[in-house]
C-alpha positions as CSV (number, residue, x, y, z in Angstrom):
1,M,104.1,83.9,83.5
2,S,105.7,80.4,83.0
3,R,103.7,78.0,80.8
4,V,105.9,75.0,81.8
5,V,105.7,72.9,84.9
6,Q,107.4,69.7,85.9
7,H,105.4,66.6,87.1
8,A,107.4,63.6,88.3
9,G,110.3,64.6,86.2
10,V,108.2,65.2,83.0
11,V,107.9,68.7,81.7
12,V,104.3,69.5,80.7
13,P,103.9,72.8,78.7
14,G,101.0,75.1,79.6
15,T,100.1,73.3,82.8
16,S,101.0,76.2,85.1
17,L,98.8,78.6,83.2
18,S,95.9,76.1,83.1
19,L,96.2,75.4,86.8
20,R,96.1,79.1,87.7
21,R,93.0,79.5,85.5
22,R,91.3,76.6,87.2
23,E,92.1,78.1,90.6
24,V,90.7,81.5,89.6
25,A,87.5,79.8,88.2
26,K,87.2,77.8,91.4
27,K,87.5,80.9,93.6
28,F,85.0,82.7,91.5
29,R,82.4,79.9,91.8
30,R,82.9,79.8,95.5
31,Q,82.7,83.5,96.1
32,W,80.4,84.8,93.3
33,R,77.8,85.9,95.9
34,L,80.3,88.1,97.6
35,L,81.5,89.5,94.3
36,L,78.0,90.7,93.6
37,F,78.4,93.3,96.3
38,L,81.0,94.9,94.1
39,L,78.6,95.6,91.3
40,P,77.0,98.8,92.7
41,G,80.4,100.3,93.3
42,I,81.7,99.3,89.8
43,L,78.5,100.6,88.2
44,C,78.9,103.9,90.1
45,Y,82.5,104.3,88.9
46,L,81.4,103.5,85.3
47,V,78.5,105.9,85.2
48,F,79.9,108.8,87.2
49,S,83.7,108.5,86.6
50,Y,84.5,106.7,83.3
51,L,81.4,107.5,81.2
52,P,81.8,111.3,81.6
53,M,85.4,111.0,80.2
54,A,83.8,111.0,76.8
55,G,83.2,114.7,77.3
56,I,87.0,115.3,77.0
57,V,86.3,115.7,73.2
58,V,84.8,119.1,74.1
59,A,88.4,120.3,74.7
60,F,89.2,119.8,71.0
61,Q,86.0,121.5,69.7
62,D,84.5,124.9,69.5
63,F,81.6,123.5,71.5
64,S,78.1,124.9,71.5
65,I,75.3,123.5,73.6
66,F,72.9,124.1,70.7
67,K,75.0,122.0,68.3
68,G,76.1,119.3,70.7
69,F,79.1,116.9,70.5
70,F,78.5,115.7,67.0
71,H,78.0,119.0,65.2
72,S,80.4,121.3,67.0
73,P,83.5,122.1,64.8
74,F,86.8,120.4,65.6
75,V,89.5,123.0,66.4
76,G,92.4,120.8,67.5
77,L,94.7,122.3,70.2
78,K,93.3,125.8,69.9
79,W,92.0,126.0,73.4
80,F,95.2,124.6,74.9
81,D,97.1,127.4,73.1
82,Y,94.6,129.9,74.3
83,M,94.9,128.6,77.8
84,I,98.7,128.9,77.9
85,H,98.6,132.5,76.6
86,N,95.6,133.5,78.8
87,V,96.6,136.4,81.1
88,N,95.1,134.6,84.1
89,F,96.7,131.2,83.5
90,V,100.0,131.8,85.3
91,K,98.2,133.7,88.1
92,V,95.6,131.0,88.8
93,V,98.1,128.1,88.6
94,T,100.6,129.8,90.8
95,Y,98.0,130.6,93.5
96,T,96.7,127.1,93.4
97,L,100.2,125.6,93.9
98,Y,100.9,128.1,96.7
99,M,97.7,127.2,98.5
100,S,97.9,123.5,98.0
101,I,101.6,123.2,99.0
102,T,100.9,125.3,102.1
103,K,98.0,123.1,103.0
104,L,100.1,120.0,102.4
105,L,103.0,121.1,104.6
106,V,100.8,122.3,107.5
107,S,97.8,120.0,107.3
108,F,99.5,116.7,106.5
109,P,101.5,116.3,109.8
110,A,98.5,117.4,111.9
111,P,96.6,114.1,112.0
112,I,99.8,112.2,112.6
113,L,100.5,114.3,115.7
114,L,96.9,114.0,116.9
115,A,97.0,110.2,116.5
116,L,100.3,109.9,118.4
117,M,98.9,112.0,121.2
118,L,95.6,110.0,121.4
119,N,97.6,106.8,121.4
120,E,99.4,107.9,124.6
121,L,96.2,108.7,126.5
122,R,95.4,106.1,129.1
123,W,92.1,107.7,130.4
124,L,89.8,106.0,128.0
125,R,86.7,108.2,128.6
126,F,88.7,111.4,127.9
127,K,90.3,109.8,124.9
128,K,86.9,108.9,123.4
129,L,85.6,112.4,124.1
130,V,88.5,114.0,122.3
131,Q,88.1,111.6,119.4
132,T,84.4,112.3,119.1
133,L,84.9,116.0,119.2
134,S,87.6,116.0,116.6
135,Y,85.7,113.7,114.2
136,L,82.4,115.7,114.2
137,P,83.5,118.6,112.0
138,H,84.3,116.2,109.2
139,F,80.6,115.5,108.7
140,L,79.8,119.2,108.3
141,S,79.5,120.5,104.7
142,W,81.8,123.3,103.6
143,V,78.8,125.5,103.3
144,V,78.2,125.1,107.1
145,V,81.9,125.5,107.8
146,A,82.0,128.7,105.8
147,I,79.1,130.2,107.7
148,I,80.9,129.3,111.0
149,V,84.1,130.9,109.8
150,Y,82.3,134.1,108.7
151,R,80.4,134.3,112.0
152,A,83.5,133.7,114.0
153,L,85.5,136.3,112.2
154,D,82.8,138.9,111.8
155,P,84.4,142.3,112.8
156,S,81.3,143.4,114.8
157,S,80.2,140.2,116.5
158,G,82.7,137.4,115.8
159,I,83.6,135.3,118.8
160,L,87.3,135.1,117.7
161,V,87.7,138.9,117.2
162,P,88.4,139.7,120.9
163,L,91.0,136.9,121.1
164,L,92.6,138.2,117.9
165,S,92.6,141.7,119.3
166,L,94.5,140.5,122.3
167,L,97.1,139.0,120.0
168,G,97.5,142.3,118.2
169,F,95.2,141.7,115.2
170,K,92.9,144.7,115.4
171,D,90.6,146.0,112.7
172,I,92.5,144.1,110.0
173,G,89.6,142.7,108.1
174,L,90.6,139.0,107.9
175,L,87.8,138.3,105.5
176,T,88.3,141.2,103.2
177,Q,92.1,140.9,102.5
178,S,93.4,138.3,100.2
179,K,96.7,137.9,102.1
180,F,94.7,136.2,104.9
181,F,92.8,133.9,102.7
182,V,95.3,131.0,102.6
183,P,95.8,131.0,106.4
184,I,92.0,130.8,106.8
185,I,91.9,128.0,104.3
186,V,94.6,126.0,106.1
187,V,93.2,126.5,109.6
188,S,89.6,125.6,108.6
189,D,90.9,122.5,106.7
190,I,92.8,121.3,109.8
191,W,89.8,122.0,112.1
192,K,87.5,120.1,109.8
193,E,89.6,117.1,108.7
194,V,92.3,116.5,111.3
195,G,90.2,114.2,113.5
196,F,88.9,112.0,110.7
197,S,92.3,111.8,109.0
198,S,93.8,110.6,112.3
199,I,91.7,107.4,112.1
200,F,94.0,106.0,109.5
201,Y,97.1,106.5,111.7
202,L,95.3,105.2,114.8
203,A,94.4,102.1,112.9
204,A,98.1,101.7,111.8
205,L,99.2,102.1,115.4
206,T,97.1,99.1,116.4
207,T,99.1,96.9,114.0
208,I,102.4,97.5,115.8
209,D,103.4,94.6,118.0
210,P,103.3,95.7,121.7
211,T,106.2,93.4,122.6
212,L,108.5,95.7,120.5
213,Y,107.9,98.5,123.1
214,Q,108.5,96.1,126.0
215,V,111.8,94.9,124.5
216,A,112.8,98.5,123.7
217,A,112.0,99.5,127.3
218,I,114.1,96.6,128.7
219,D,117.0,97.8,126.5
220,G,116.7,101.2,128.0
221,A,115.0,103.0,125.2
222,G,112.9,106.0,126.3
223,K,109.7,107.3,124.8
224,Y,111.5,109.4,122.2
225,R,113.6,106.5,120.9
226,Q,110.5,104.2,120.9
227,L,108.7,106.8,118.8
228,L,111.6,107.2,116.5
229,H,112.5,103.6,115.9
230,I,109.1,101.7,116.4
231,T,106.1,104.0,116.1
232,L,107.1,106.1,113.1
233,P,108.4,103.1,111.0
234,G,105.1,101.3,112.0
235,I,102.9,104.0,110.5
236,A,105.2,104.9,107.6
237,P,103.4,102.8,104.9
238,T,100.1,104.5,105.8
239,A,101.7,107.9,105.8
240,V,103.4,107.3,102.5
241,M,100.2,106.1,100.8
242,L,98.2,109.2,102.0
243,L,101.1,111.5,101.1
244,I,101.1,110.1,97.5
245,L,97.4,110.7,97.2
246,S,97.8,114.2,98.7
247,V,100.5,115.2,96.3
248,G,98.3,114.2,93.4
249,G,95.8,116.8,94.6
250,I,98.2,119.7,94.6
251,V,96.7,121.1,91.4
252,N,93.2,120.2,92.5
253,A,92.4,122.6,95.4
254,N,89.3,121.8,97.3
255,F,86.6,123.6,95.2
256,D,83.9,123.4,97.9
257,Q,86.1,125.0,100.5
258,V,87.6,127.7,98.4
259,Y,84.3,128.7,96.6
260,N,82.3,128.9,99.9
261,L,85.0,130.9,101.8
262,Q,85.5,133.4,98.9
263,N,83.6,136.7,98.9
264,P,83.2,139.3,96.2
265,L,86.0,141.5,97.6
266,I,88.7,138.9,97.2
267,A,87.3,136.5,94.6
268,L,89.4,137.7,91.7
269,E,92.6,137.5,93.7
270,T,91.9,134.1,95.3
271,D,90.8,132.0,92.4
272,V,92.2,128.5,92.1
273,I,92.0,126.2,89.1
274,N,88.7,124.6,90.1
275,T,86.9,127.9,90.8
276,F,88.4,129.5,87.7
277,I,87.1,126.6,85.5
278,F,83.7,126.7,87.2
279,K,83.3,130.4,86.6
280,K,84.4,130.1,83.0
281,A,82.2,127.2,82.2
282,I,79.0,127.6,84.2
283,Q,78.9,131.4,84.6
284,Q,80.4,132.5,81.3
285,G,79.7,129.5,79.0
286,F,83.4,128.9,77.9
287,Y,82.9,125.1,77.9
288,S,85.7,124.1,75.6
289,F,88.3,126.3,77.3
290,S,87.2,125.0,80.7
291,T,87.4,121.4,79.6
292,A,90.9,121.9,78.2
293,F,92.0,123.5,81.4
294,G,90.4,120.6,83.4
295,L,92.1,118.0,81.1
296,M,95.5,119.5,81.6
297,Q,94.8,119.6,85.4
298,G,94.0,115.8,85.4
299,I,97.1,114.9,83.4
300,V,99.3,116.9,85.7
301,S,97.7,115.2,88.8
302,F,98.3,111.7,87.3
303,I,101.9,112.6,86.5
304,L,102.5,113.8,90.1
305,I,101.0,110.7,91.6
306,F,103.0,108.4,89.4
307,M,106.3,110.3,90.0
308,N,105.8,110.6,93.7
309,N,105.0,106.8,93.9
310,R,108.1,105.9,92.1
311,I,110.3,108.2,94.2
312,S,108.7,106.9,97.4
313,K,109.3,103.3,96.4
314,K,113.0,104.0,95.6
315,I,113.6,106.0,98.9
316,S,111.5,104.2,101.5
317,G,110.4,101.0,99.8
318,Y,106.7,101.9,100.2
319,G,104.2,102.8,97.5
320,I,100.6,102.3,96.3
321,Y,101.5,99.5,93.8
């Protein structure tokens, strides 16, 4: 930041910085009441997001709940070495990447397509009905969604079983074979979140100047060309931002969804990183190993977000920061 500004031909050092400080102080005095509304959110982040980061020290200890943080012995990178050489490490990480990448490739375009279709509807009552019906599943917990999925796919009384039989899927045990677990995860994720996720793209569509479509129509551009040259570029910044955040979650599969849709017959074959950490820490008491695994997961997520943001800014010019 420049510390020099010129007044009436006279160079005054430090004036630019002091003026900016005075402007910030003036805005703060004028808006301090509004800024108070930020305090609850900031406190929640400090208490529930930043304060627990102190627990990362467990990853470098042979932690015991009876000894606590201050008396558990320090073991350095022992648990990271153990993690890399663990027989389940490659299996769990590979399955997590497979599931997350499949979800990203299939689920990410779904709300964009829904938003584009809703944007073309001219019957407002029907449009509102479709929006409402597509939004409602988002507000259900994954426990409820898991119950619905199990009821719908129950071999004896499931409402989807006759339909699947007509398509050639007879007595295949969708819930008892691990090869069908990822498709169930993807379909249930789309059903639950596609409506709510489309809100972001519908909001982005409202920012596009309608006169652009009028000018394009006068020039002879059809719906396809208008979509290609006006609509998609208009929602591109929103799509890129959400894509960057989604890529960061590739190694962070939805714990609630996976854990509630698992069953004892396929649990060992369908574990992802989050469920593996949960079982090791909560059910088996390997706190240090689970913390080391979780720390590595967080580091990889941060690197993926950073790299994807840099690549996106270089290719498309859009990014988070």
